[in-house]
C-alpha positions as CSV (number, residue, x, y, z in Angstrom):
1,M,19.1,-194.8,125.6
2,S,18.9,-193.0,128.9
3,A,17.3,-194.5,132.0
4,A,13.8,-193.5,132.8
5,P,13.5,-190.6,135.2
6,D,12.4,-191.4,138.8
7,A,10.2,-188.3,138.9
8,V,8.3,-186.2,136.3
9,V,6.9,-182.7,136.9
10,I,3.7,-182.3,135.0
11,D,2.5,-178.9,134.0
12,A,-1.2,-178.1,133.4
13,S,-0.9,-178.1,129.6
14,M,0.2,-181.7,129.7
15,A,-2.7,-182.8,131.8
16,L,-5.1,-180.7,129.7
17,A,-3.9,-182.5,126.6
18,W,-5.7,-185.5,127.9
19,L,-8.9,-183.6,127.5
20,F,-8.5,-181.0,124.7
21,E,-7.1,-181.4,121.2
22,R,-3.6,-180.1,120.7
23,E,-2.4,-178.3,117.6
24,L,0.3,-180.9,117.0
25,P,-0.7,-184.6,117.1
26,S,2.7,-185.3,118.5
27,D,1.8,-183.3,121.6
28,R,-1.3,-185.5,122.2
29,E,0.8,-188.6,121.6
30,R,3.4,-187.4,124.1
31,A,0.7,-186.7,126.7
32,N,-0.8,-190.1,126.2
33,R,2.6,-191.8,126.6
34,L,3.0,-189.9,129.9
35,L,-0.4,-191.1,131.0
36,A,0.7,-194.7,130.2
37,T,3.5,-194.4,132.7
38,C,1.0,-193.9,135.5
39,G,2.4,-195.6,138.6
40,E,5.8,-196.3,137.0
41,V,7.3,-192.9,138.0
42,S,6.4,-190.3,140.5
43,W,4.3,-187.4,139.1
44,W,4.9,-184.1,140.8
45,I,2.9,-180.9,140.5
46,P,3.2,-177.5,142.2
47,G,0.3,-176.2,144.1
48,L,-0.6,-173.7,141.4
49,W,-1.2,-176.6,139.0
50,H,-4.7,-177.1,140.5
51,Q,-5.6,-173.5,139.9
52,E,-4.3,-173.6,136.3
53,V,-6.3,-176.7,135.5
54,S,-9.4,-175.3,137.1
55,N,-9.1,-172.0,135.3
56,A,-8.6,-173.8,131.9
57,L,-11.8,-175.8,132.5
58,L,-13.7,-172.7,133.6
59,V,-12.6,-170.8,130.4
60,A,-13.7,-173.8,128.3
61,E,-17.0,-173.8,130.0
62,R,-17.5,-170.1,129.4
63,R,-16.7,-170.6,125.7
64,S,-19.1,-173.5,125.5
65,V,-16.4,-175.9,124.6
66,L,-17.0,-178.0,127.7
67,S,-20.0,-178.6,129.9
68,Q,-19.8,-178.3,133.7
69,A,-20.5,-182.0,133.9
70,D,-17.5,-182.7,131.6
71,S,-15.3,-180.5,133.7
72,D,-16.4,-182.3,136.9
73,R,-15.8,-185.7,135.3
74,F,-12.3,-184.7,134.2
75,L,-11.4,-183.3,137.6
76,A,-12.6,-186.6,139.2
77,R,-10.4,-188.6,136.8
78,L,-7.4,-186.3,137.6
79,S,-8.0,-186.7,141.3
80,S,-7.7,-190.5,140.9
81,L,-4.2,-190.2,139.5
82,P,-1.2,-190.5,141.8
83,F,0.1,-186.9,141.7
84,F,2.3,-185.6,144.5
85,T,1.5,-182.0,145.1
86,D,4.5,-179.9,146.3
87,S,3.8,-178.8,149.8
88,D,6.8,-176.5,150.3
89,P,5.7,-172.9,150.8
90,V,6.2,-170.8,147.7
91,A,7.5,-167.9,149.9
92,D,10.4,-170.1,150.8
93,R,11.3,-170.6,147.2
94,S,10.4,-167.2,145.6
95,T,14.0,-166.0,145.3
96,R,15.0,-169.2,143.4
97,I,11.9,-169.1,141.2
98,L,12.5,-165.4,140.3
99,A,16.1,-166.2,139.5
100,L,15.1,-169.1,137.2
101,A,12.5,-167.0,135.5
102,R,15.0,-164.3,134.8
103,S,17.8,-166.5,133.7
104,Q,15.6,-168.7,131.5
105,D,13.2,-166.0,130.2
106,L,10.2,-167.8,131.7
107,S,7.1,-166.6,133.5
108,S,7.2,-167.0,137.2
109,Y,4.6,-169.7,136.8
110,D,6.7,-171.8,134.4
111,A,9.8,-171.2,136.6
112,T,7.8,-172.7,139.5
113,Y,7.6,-176.0,137.5
114,L,11.3,-175.8,136.7
115,E,12.3,-175.2,140.3
116,L,10.1,-178.1,141.4
117,A,11.7,-180.4,138.7
118,Q,15.1,-179.7,140.3
119,R,13.8,-180.7,143.7
120,A,11.6,-183.6,142.6
121,S,14.3,-185.6,140.8
122,F,17.5,-187.3,141.8
123,D,17.9,-188.2,138.1
124,R,21.5,-187.3,137.3
125,Q,20.8,-186.7,133.6
126,L,18.0,-184.2,134.3
127,N,20.2,-182.5,136.9
128,R,23.1,-182.3,134.4
129,A,20.8,-180.8,131.8
130,A,19.5,-178.2,134.3
131,A,23.1,-177.4,135.2
132,A,23.9,-176.9,131.5
133,L,21.2,-174.3,131.4
134,G,22.8,-172.5,134.3
135,V,20.2,-173.8,136.8
136,A,21.9,-174.5,140.2
137,P,21.0,-177.8,141.8
138,F,18.7,-177.7,144.8
139,A,20.5,-177.7,148.1
140,D,19.1,-177.3,151.5
141,P,20.0,-173.9,152.9
């Protein structure tokens, strides 16, 4: 069994699974297991995470899946969780993000999460897995 990571990068779909039903019950269970780790590991999110969550809530409101009051309550609950928002300017990382998106066949949005995962963790196992995918470890220029 591997050691628990010291940091986890959470994408918007993971947080939204705390509110919306997922197609696979195992996805909901995984999201709830992550929520249970609150305070045990550092949770990191890129700045775009806030826009992704807000947009998903707005779409749900427009489709009458969620009321504005429900969206506001969910955002209030999220704001009480111990997220660390990446404050590094995206412009400084755009070359690495684009390279990751190309090499891993990801959107630039998803590559932003992967690039943050590299920087947010000193977990050797995670970094080895990233290297096995051809993702270079983060190094200060």
